[in-house]
C-alpha positions as CSV (number, residue, x, y, z in Angstrom):
1,M,128.5,159.1,139.4
2,N,128.2,158.0,143.0
3,R,125.6,155.3,143.4
4,F,124.0,157.3,146.3
5,E,123.5,160.3,144.1
6,E,121.2,158.5,141.6
7,S,117.9,160.1,140.9
8,Y,115.7,157.8,142.9
9,F,117.7,158.5,146.0
10,R,117.3,162.3,145.7
11,M,114.4,164.2,147.1
12,P,112.4,166.0,144.4
13,E,113.1,169.8,144.4
14,E,109.4,170.6,145.0
15,Y,109.6,169.2,148.6
16,A,112.4,171.6,149.6
17,G,113.1,170.2,153.1
18,R,109.6,168.8,153.6
19,I,109.1,165.0,153.9
20,P,106.3,163.5,151.7
21,F,103.4,161.9,153.7
22,Y,104.2,158.4,152.5
23,L,107.7,158.6,154.1
24,T,106.5,159.8,157.5
25,Y,105.5,156.3,158.7
26,P,107.9,153.4,158.6
27,M,107.2,150.9,155.9
28,T,106.7,147.4,157.1
29,N,106.7,144.7,154.6
30,V,104.4,142.2,156.4
31,Y,104.0,139.8,153.5
32,Q,107.8,139.6,152.9
33,T,108.3,138.8,156.6
34,E,105.6,136.2,156.5
35,K,107.2,134.5,153.4
36,E,110.5,134.3,155.3
37,Y,108.7,132.6,158.3
38,E,107.1,130.1,155.8
39,R,110.5,129.4,154.1
40,D,112.1,128.8,157.5
41,M,109.3,126.5,158.6
42,E,109.6,124.5,155.4
43,R,113.3,124.1,156.1
44,I,112.6,122.8,159.6
45,K,109.9,120.4,158.3
46,E,112.4,118.9,156.0
47,L,114.3,117.7,159.1
48,Y,111.3,115.8,160.4
49,P,111.5,112.0,160.4
50,K,109.8,110.3,157.4
51,R,106.8,109.0,159.4
52,M,106.2,112.4,161.0
53,K,106.2,114.0,157.5
54,K,103.5,111.6,156.4
55,L,101.4,112.4,159.5
56,L,102.0,116.1,159.0
57,A,100.6,115.8,155.5
58,Y,97.3,114.5,156.9
59,V,97.3,117.1,159.6
60,E,97.8,119.9,157.1
61,E,95.0,118.5,155.0
62,E,92.6,118.7,157.9
63,C,93.8,122.2,158.8
64,D,93.2,123.3,155.2
65,K,89.6,122.2,155.6
66,L,89.2,124.2,158.8
67,E,90.8,127.4,157.4
68,Y,87.7,129.6,156.7
69,E,86.1,132.7,158.3
70,G,84.4,131.7,161.5
71,S,86.2,128.4,161.9
72,M,86.6,126.8,165.3
73,M,90.4,126.9,164.5
74,Y,90.3,130.7,165.2
75,D,88.2,130.6,168.3
76,E,89.8,132.2,171.3
77,Y,89.3,128.9,173.2
78,P,89.1,126.0,170.8
79,D,87.1,123.0,172.0
80,K,89.3,120.2,173.3
81,V,86.8,117.5,172.4
82,T,86.5,118.7,168.8
83,L,90.3,118.8,168.5
84,Y,90.6,115.3,169.9
85,R,88.0,114.1,167.3
86,I,90.0,115.8,164.5
87,A,93.2,114.1,165.7
88,A,91.3,110.8,165.8
89,N,90.1,111.3,162.2
90,V,93.7,112.0,161.1
91,Y,94.8,108.8,162.9
92,D,92.1,106.7,161.2
93,K,93.2,108.1,157.8
94,A,96.9,107.7,158.4
95,V,97.1,104.3,160.1
96,P,96.0,101.3,158.0
97,I,93.6,98.9,159.7
98,Q,96.0,96.0,159.3
99,E,98.7,97.6,161.4
100,T,98.8,96.1,164.8
101,G,100.6,97.1,167.9
102,R,100.0,98.6,171.4
103,R,96.5,100.0,171.1
104,E,94.0,101.4,173.6
105,N,90.4,101.5,172.3
106,G,91.6,100.4,168.9
107,R,94.2,103.2,168.6
108,D,97.9,103.5,169.5
109,R,97.8,106.1,172.3
110,D,101.4,107.4,171.7
111,L,100.8,107.9,168.0
112,L,97.6,109.7,168.7
113,D,99.4,112.0,171.1
114,V,102.0,112.8,168.4
115,I,99.2,113.6,166.0
116,Q,97.5,115.9,168.5
117,V,100.8,117.7,169.0
118,L,101.3,118.1,165.3
119,L,97.7,119.4,165.0
120,Y,98.0,121.9,167.8
121,D,101.4,123.2,166.4
122,E,99.9,123.6,162.9
123,M,96.9,125.4,164.3
124,Y,99.1,127.7,166.3
125,R,101.1,128.6,163.2
126,R,98.0,129.3,161.1
127,R,96.4,131.4,163.9
128,G,99.6,133.4,164.2
129,R,99.8,133.9,160.4
130,R,96.2,135.1,160.4
131,R,96.8,137.4,163.4
132,R,99.8,139.0,161.7
133,C,98.5,139.2,158.1
134,C,94.7,139.4,158.1
135,R,94.0,142.1,160.6
136,R,91.0,144.3,160.0
137,W,91.6,147.9,160.6
138,W,88.0,149.0,160.7
């Protein structure tokens, strides 16, 4: 038997030339596509330098806390001061007090900038995922 003639490929006799309603619209598998995006992002994250991976863990933890309905993460225009405060909190958790170096106001400005970029990137990914997967159709 030809594999294209199997029973699940044949249209039932009762339809006789008509297409069932569920076949009239293209089937999009949004969740499967989203899983592919996530797997790809995890592969890219594996390429990050070791220190950035550690910082990213703290950033993801903060973003997990912000991921709820009505969060400022999903505002159309997130508040820059609040985002700076979140990045500063991540910095304070990630960098031990004993570590010394080039600091401005008690913080290494370059490292704080890196944390802000990681935070904004993570928020962008989560906002996009929510936009793609969690739409309300009513």
